[in-house]
TIMARKOL-810737 format. One record per residue (C-alpha): z, y, x; residue number from 1; residue in three letters. Coordinates in steps of 0.5 Angstrom, whole numbers, plus 500, padded with zeros to 3 digits. Each point is the difference from the previous one (the first is absolute). Example, Ala and Ser with C-alpha at 12.3 -4.5 7.8 and 13.67 -1.06 7.14 Angstrom:
node z->516&y->491&x->525&pos->1&code->ALA
node z->498&y->507&x->502&pos->2&code->SER
This chain:
node z->495&y->548&x->504&pos->1&code->MET
node z->503&y->494&x->503&pos->2&code->THR
node z->508&y->498&x->500&pos->3&code->SER
node z->499&y->498&x->507&pos->4&code->GLY
node z->502&y->493&x->498&pos->5&code->ARG
node z->495&y->494&x->501&pos->6&code->ALA
node z->500&y->493&x->498&pos->7&code->TRP
node z->496&y->493&x->500&pos->8&code->SER
node z->499&y->497&x->494&pos->9&code->LEU
node z->498&y->493&x->499&pos->10&code->ILE
node z->495&y->499&x->495&pos->11&code->SER
node z->499&y->492&x->500&pos->12&code->LEU
node z->497&y->499&x->493&pos->13&code->GLY
node z->500&y->492&x->499&pos->14&code->THR
node z->500&y->499&x->508&pos->15&code->ASP
node z->508&y->500&x->500&pos->16&code->ARG
node z->504&y->495&x->505&pos->17&code->GLN
node z->506&y->499&x->495&pos->18&code->TYR
node z->499&y->499&x->493&pos->19&code->GLN
node z->507&y->502&x->497&pos->20&code->GLY
node z->496&y->505&x->496&pos->21&code->ASN
node z->493&y->501&x->497&pos->22&code->VAL
node z->499&y->507&x->504&pos->23&code->GLY
node z->498&y->507&x->497&pos->24&code->TYR
node z->494&y->503&x->497&pos->25&code->GLU
node z->497&y->504&x->506&pos->26&code->ASP
node z->494&y->504&x->499&pos->27&code->VAL
node z->499&y->501&x->508&pos->28&code->LEU
node z->496&y->506&x->499&pos->29&code->LYS
node z->504&y->504&x->495&pos->30&code->GLN
node z->507&y->497&x->500&pos->31&code->SER
node z->506&y->496&x->502&pos->32&code->TYR
node z->505&y->496&x->496&pos->33&code->GLN
node z->507&y->498&x->501&pos->34&code->TYR
node z->506&y->499&x->497&pos->35&code->ASP
node z->508&y->501&x->501&pos->36&code->SER
node z->501&y->493&x->503&pos->37&code->SER
node z->496&y->503&x->506&pos->38&code->VAL
node z->504&y->502&x->506&pos->39&code->GLN
node z->498&y->508&x->501&pos->40&code->ASN
node z->498&y->501&x->493&pos->41&code->HIS
node z->503&y->506&x->500&pos->42&code->LYS
node z->498&y->503&x->506&pos->43&code->GLN
node z->492&y->501&x->498&pos->44&code->LEU
node z->499&y->507&x->498&pos->45&code->SER
node z->494&y->505&x->498&pos->46&code->ALA
node z->497&y->503&x->506&pos->47&code->GLY
node z->501&y->493&x->505&pos->48&code->ASP
node z->495&y->497&x->504&pos->49&code->LEU
node z->499&y->493&x->499&pos->50&code->VAL
node z->496&y->495&x->503&pos->51&code->PHE
node z->498&y->494&x->496&pos->52&code->LEU
node z->499&y->493&x->503&pos->53&code->ARG
node z->498&y->493&x->499&pos->54&code->GLY
node z->503&y->494&x->504&pos->55&code->SER
node z->495&y->501&x->506&pos->56&code->LYS
node z->498&y->507&x->500&pos->57&code->SER
node z->501&y->507&x->497&pos->58&code->VAL
node z->496&y->502&x->494&pos->59&code->LEU
node z->500&y->507&x->499&pos->60&code->GLY
node z->505&y->506&x->501&pos->61&code->VAL
node z->501&y->505&x->494&pos->62&code->ALA
node z->505&y->506&x->498&pos->63&code->LEU
node z->505&y->498&x->494&pos->64&code->ILE
node z->498&y->506&x->495&pos->65&code->GLN
node z->506&y->497&x->494&pos->66&code->LYS
node z->504&y->495&x->499&pos->67&code->ILE
node z->502&y->498&x->493&pos->68&code->THR
node z->505&y->495&x->498&pos->69&code->SER
node z->502&y->496&x->493&pos->70&code->LYS
node z->505&y->494&x->498&pos->71&code->PRO
node z->496&y->493&x->501&pos->72&code->GLY
node z->501&y->493&x->501&pos->73&code->THR
node z->498&y->496&x->506&pos->74&code->LYS
node z->499&y->492&x->500&pos->75&code->PRO
node z->504&y->497&x->506&pos->76&code->GLN
node z->499&y->492&x->502&pos->77&code->ARG
node z->506&y->497&x->503&pos->78&code->ARG
node z->502&y->493&x->503&pos->79&code->CYS
node z->503&y->496&x->495&pos->80&code->PRO
node z->505&y->497&x->505&pos->81&code->VAL
node z->503&y->506&x->504&pos->82&code->CYS
node z->496&y->506&x->496&pos->83&code->GLY
node z->497&y->503&x->506&pos->84&code->ASN
node z->493&y->504&x->499&pos->85&code->THR
node z->497&y->499&x->506&pos->86&code->GLY
node z->495&y->495&x->498&pos->87&code->LEU
node z->494&y->497&x->502&pos->88&code->LYS
node z->495&y->496&x->496&pos->89&code->GLU
node z->497&y->494&x->504&pos->90&code->ARG
node z->493&y->498&x->498&pos->91&code->LYS
node z->499&y->493&x->503&pos->92&code->THR
node z->507&y->498&x->500&pos->93&code->VAL
node z->505&y->498&x->495&pos->94&code->THR
node z->504&y->502&x->497&pos->95&code->PRO
node z->496&y->506&x->500&pos->96&code->ARG
node z->506&y->505&x->501&pos->97&code->TRP
node z->505&y->501&x->506&pos->98&code->ARG
node z->505&y->506&x->501&pos->99&code->CYS
node z->503&y->503&x->506&pos->100&code->GLY
node z->506&y->496&x->500&pos->101&code->ASN
node z->495&y->493&x->500&pos->102&code->GLY
node z->501&y->498&x->493&pos->103&code->HIS
node z->493&y->497&x->497&pos->104&code->ALA
node z->499&y->500&x->493&pos->105&code->PHE
node z->494&y->499&x->495&pos->106&code->PRO
node z->501&y->507&x->496&pos->107&code->THR
node z->504&y->506&x->501&pos->108&code->PRO
node z->505&y->503&x->495&pos->109&code->VAL
node z->497&y->506&x->497&pos->110&code->GLU
node z->504&y->506&x->498&pos->111&code->GLN
node z->499&y->507&x->498&pos->112&code->SER
node z->504&y->506&x->503&pos->113&code->ILE
node z->501&y->507&x->498&pos->114&code->SER
node z->497&y->505&x->505&pos->115&code->VAL
node z->498&y->507&x->500&pos->116&code->THR
node z->492&y->500&x->501&pos->117&code->VAL
node z->497&y->505&x->505&pos->118&code->TYR
node z->493&y->502&x->501&pos->119&code->LYS
node z->498&y->505&x->506&pos->120&code->ALA
node z->493&y->503&x->498&pos->121&code->ASP
node z->496&y->503&x->506&pos->122&code->TYR
node z->495&y->504&x->496&pos->123&code->GLY
node z->494&y->500&x->504&pos->124&code->ASP
node z->503&y->500&x->507&pos->125&code->THR
node z->499&y->493&x->502&pos->126&code->PHE
node z->496&y->499&x->506&pos->127&code->ILE
node z->497&y->493&x->502&pos->128&code->ALA
node z->502&y->497&x->507&pos->129&code->MET
node z->495&y->497&x->504&pos->130&code->PRO
node z->501&y->492&x->500&pos->131&code->ASP
node z->502&y->500&x->507&pos->132&code->ASN
node z->507&y->503&x->500&pos->133&code->VAL
node z->505&y->495&x->500&pos->134&code->PRO
node z->507&y->500&x->496&pos->135&code->VAL
node z->503&y->499&x->507&pos->136&code->SER
node z->498&y->507&x->501&pos->137&code->PHE
node z->505&y->503&x->494&pos->138&code->LEU
node z->505&y->495&x->502&pos->139&code->LYS
node z->501&y->503&x->507&pos->140&code->SER
node z->501&y->507&x->497&pos->141&code->ALA
node z->506&y->497&x->495&pos->142&code->ALA
node z->506&y->504&x->500&pos->143&code->LEU
node z->504&y->494&x->499&pos->144&code->ARG
node z->496&y->494&x->501&pos->145&code->PRO
node z->500&y->494&x->495&pos->146&code->SER
node z->496&y->495&x->498&pos->147&code->ASP
node z->503&y->500&x->493&pos->148&code->GLN
node z->498&y->507&x->497&pos->149&code->LEU
node z->495&y->501&x->496&pos->150&code->SER
node z->501&y->508&x->500&pos->151&code->ILE
node z->502&y->502&x->508&pos->152&code->GLU
node z->500&y->507&x->503&pos->153&code->GLU
node z->496&y->501&x->506&pos->154&code->ILE
node z->500&y->506&x->505&pos->155&code->ASP
node z->493&y->502&x->499&pos->156&code->ALA
node z->500&y->504&x->506&pos->157&code->HIS
node z->500&y->493&x->504&pos->158&code->LYS
node z->493&y->498&x->497&pos->159&code->ILE
node z->497&y->507&x->499&pos->160&code->GLU
node z->496&y->500&x->507&pos->161&code->ALA
node z->498&y->493&x->500&pos->162&code->PRO
node z->497&y->501&x->493&pos->163&code->LEU
node z->496&y->507&x->502&pos->164&code->LEU
node z->497&y->496&x->506&pos->165&code->HIS
node z->498&y->493&x->497&pos->166&code->GLY
node z->507&y->496&x->500&pos->167&code->VAL
């Protein structure tokens, strides 16, 4: 039985554009990890349908079986000038780091923040998607479109027919 809600979840591993945090330990076919600093963290529930996506394509679909939580900490990187967490690591330019406000610096300030750590388990419900399903497919079904959300609610009815007929 599903709750009637569907979500797009970003699972990027090390393929992240911004480097303000170190990411999460997702196990793509089994679970999704997130914390209380992520927008919509309180919205996921057992029974929700989730579409896991990378930076370019939809990786799979699953049904949340259970969600567990525990207190934890999260390392966070900040600009030493303004405190911004929107950092990009540059490979060929020095200084190596740049924040979203334009400050360049050799090393970000690292701090640890208190969070609630969540884990959404799928049990054995994960189904891999074909490589040709682009992220834009999920973005077109977003209820409140935003390029900033790791957990984004979607209208599953908008993508049901195209999925059944080969996108």
